Phi, psi and omega in degrees: 000147177271102181280151183250342184209155173229128178248120182247136166295167181260287184295125179081357181231297176291319182203181181296158178290118179193175181297316179224073185290150175241145174288161170294167177298322180298316179292313182297323176297321179293320176299313183292324180294316185290326180291326180295329181280355179101001179285147181267124176233136178208180186240149174227109187235154170282349180283157174288161184303324181301333180264002181245339190303324183298342182272351184297305180289318183300326180253003182054046183286136180228355179260156182304138183257134175267126183229173180051040176062028180104359182281345179205155174237138178238147172276114183291340179287312180267343186064027180251153180292134175268314179205152176211155176239123183241166175260133184296163189298317184298309181292324174302317180296318182293318178299317183297311178304318180297309185289337179291342174288337190248342184206150173257353183245110181201162177230149176240117179264115181248177187302320186244352180199171181231145184236139175254126180054038178296140185275320186214145178268159165241169190287343178281346182273105180274107189277124174267321190202139165257143177234117172268127190263146160061051182254150173287165178306313182296315181298322179296311180294322179290321178293320179298319180296313179297316181296316183295322178297319185280319188237120187275331188244050182232160173258114181236126186207149176263157183205186187289162179233146180295346181285345180131177189295336183275000183240156184221158172242156178240129175258144178230124181209178177302154178297336177277347185269069176233161178293337177295310179298318182293326177293322179300314181292320177301312182302317179296318179295326184266358178061040176234171174271141170305335178291346180263009182249137171264128175253136184221136181198188186217349187231179186301323183283000177265359176301312177297327176298310181297317183295337180277344187259158179288332177227124189254124180235130174251138179291157176300335178266009184288160177293149185305323179299327178284320177298332186289335181258000188276149172277339185206140176253116178277167169301156181298168179302325185291343178248026173058052181300323181295317178300317179305310184295315181297323180286320185286317187251353179238297186299319180284349182255359186248104189303325185261016180296141179286000000 
């Protein structure tokens, strides 16, 4: 099949897991080449837009970017929000009170700013996502169980942590705020079918991304659960797996690719 777009996770896929990861020169060159050929490339990250914005010029991005784990899409040209999904004030306040019982380290991602360890919300703050930070695997799984029992209409998932492979973060967002819903909206905006999109990622929160796309790629460093649903396993991020996929499934399939 002739694919028209690729949507890539950032941490552990585009580059190593860090606060502001950068792709290798090989990966960046492949991204610039496919876009020059007319192919659509964009990002889908759990990070807020403020922590993704630096990649727009670096990768010459022009298609909508998925941020906050699917809670919002941004136009990289205007840097304005296209759409967002938020949690209402009452439920947000209840979630905040609940997570404060179990951790002191968390962030709250709102429409216009992000807060670390905020004590109380006000009604003007539209919450897109809560992030519980730096948990062990057992702590993350136990917290997810407690949250799932308490709150019925939320998207709750664990993902990577900047502290290293032994640590995890937990995302809490609206049930509509997933990479799956965001891919559907992205496809609509770009006037293409989700079946024409390659999705690539490495962690638990990338499962909705892969499930939304016509071709599912897990990085070689991906969690086993993501590899189990993938159509293809790419080399790990340390070996430029994203560049490999772009070369194999895009550049080699595009006659006019630079």
